[in-house]
Phi, psi and omega in degrees: 000131180276145179236140176240129179249132173249120182245132177294330180215139182217140176269103181261169181304328182270358180128191183285140178225152181255152175050065182259129180242117180235143181251129177263123185274179185293343178275357181084018178248167177278114185274316177222155179211120181237137177260154182053045182267176178246135179289133174268156182302330183270357182290149170276125185271142173221144176288303186222134175234143177224160178294146175293151182260143173273133170265102195274356182211115184216136165246089193301322185299336182287351172300334179294338185252012179303123179086358183263003181234035185255000181272129182293138177271186182289334180246201180280127181274150182202183171307321187288328174285324173301320183299326179295321175297316180300318180299319180298312182291325179302329182292340183267358186270111175260178184305313180298321179295317180300318181300311183293320181290319180295320179300319178297313182297316183292322177299315180296325176298314180299317180294336180276342180116359173279136179241357173210161184217141170260109183270104178279088200259118181229007173273078188274321190243177175285174178305138181080000177091010178293122183292148168282157177301320175262114182299341180262017185304309183284324175300321180301331182288319179287329177293318178294321178298320178294319178297316182294324181273338180094003183282143173290153187213140164242117180273129185239082180299134184271133169262119185223113190237341183215162185264007180179174184297338182262018176077027179301149178294152175296142173286166179303321181287341179268350186293340175295336186268341199284151175211150161270170178298323179293316182289329176293320177300322178295319177299310182298321179296318180296319179296317180295326180283315186278334185226065186297340182267358181277134175287129182240145167225192174230154182222082166303123196301310183188169180290340178278343184253353184220136178264174187299314180299318179295318178301314179300314181300313184296313183290332176281321182289328181239071194274355184241015184239162176300147178237119179242142180210136169291138180201140173050040179282324186235146180297325177300317177302317181297315182295318180294319181295317178298317183291323188261319180264350175088008177200157174292161192303310183294319178297315180300315182296314181297328182278339189247343179234160177273086182276120183219201190293347178272357182268147169228118180264110185280126180082287182047040189292318188252096180229148171274180186298323179294316178297316179301313180299312186287327175295317179300320182285344183285343184073007171290166178256134170274123180265105186257139184226070191302322182294311178298316182298323175290317181299322182271355181069035184292317189126183184246129175295140181283064188297322182300308181291323181295313179292326177298336178264008179085020183290156180251142177215159169223176182238152177216165182260355168050255184283355179058029179296330172209136182247110185199106182304309183297321181292326176301313181290318179298316181292323174303313182290316183294326175300318179291322180296320182292322181280327182273342186057038177227155174268152178047047182291340183259352184286138171290154181307133178061025177228146183286159177297317181299316180295317180300309182298313183297314182295316178300315184291321176299311182294314183294322179295317179296318179296314184297325182269354179063037183243155183275063184227189173099001180201151169269096185205151180303133179095340179280153175298140186279074172259107193226136176242129178255138180248145180275109182294341180272358177299139182306328181281349182247346185299144177060026178240168179218152169051235185301334179295337174296316178294318178299317179298318179296310187286319189255337191243353189268120175285330172228154192292138173272004178296128184254292179239150179227130176248129174239121187049040174085352181265129178281109184255344175233130177232128180052041174085356183239138175296143185294342178241030186301313188300307181293327179293315180296317180298316179294326178296312181298316179297323179295316179296321178299328181279310189280336181270346181264064180227153180292000000 
């Protein structure tokens, strides 16, 4: 069934336009788009529409542990101590639990204005590494959760083969993630066979979990899909990489692999000026997750210098400790303001901070996920977010100030309706299936967290 939306204001690739009428065809794409149009009686009315945002980095199962790793331990806490808590909880996640938890995370993303997600998926096997009969069993759960909630998805199966830069064996807690090249190929084959319409990429987990030969094999074997990798998130990781591989992580990757526009480097927090410059010039996307990076004490990405070199970025919710599109962008900007002691350090000249951040993240996210999204334009997938012009943070504003009001000034979200591939999945700020998804999530947490 075709749908026609009439918007008083729309953010198009060329800028803001008034009285925009767009038709969503049966394939879920934008079939026609007219500016300065007249509303027809059967049109769906919207105050303000903007393109849906890609959430380019997500570990959906970690939504189950939000708030459970905030208690100080006996020593100094860090990413590495947080990781031990995550490993414990990961052991309790079975297929049904993963499905319910992922559905909750994806629903919250849609309500926030995200319309697609990159699932960096590494819970492949049962506890202790016991394979499922179907190698795609756990992947199938996140795919089903995406289908049920309506969010667009790129599944990024993780290749995880070693426990450190020197080829250490996987620990018992890591064996759920592990693959050989042959078993990973079997997983990818199963996914392609069972889910032919699912967007796929690959995710070599990190330089500490994958060696050079494996990286070459993976990128050559899967040469036409997105490649995502964790990199330079923690200073300890950088020091170990320098000591063992002879260069810091981003430099090593740029010097040893053909990093181009199909790559997404997750975090890339700790780079020197040369790495920052060369990553920007590679046309790869930096996958930034400011809420998680702040929660884990990772550090601040050099966004000011990176954007000054023409770098591309997108945003993701990573550990899903909190899912909030506006807060990801706001925290990214505020971190730069605090370190530079300047206002609007990321804004392009004569452009607002909100518009600059939003546009970069929309473009970078679409590129990183390899999806036909990121703009309100004919032929693009109809991923559309409508904003309520009467919201207190948007009232009496125009154009870029609507984005600034949403990102910087809204105590509660002005997101009203959300369309993913042309289907309205959020109405008046609530997902159309919120109640059963939330109920299943709560029951799942009561089951998986109530274990010795």
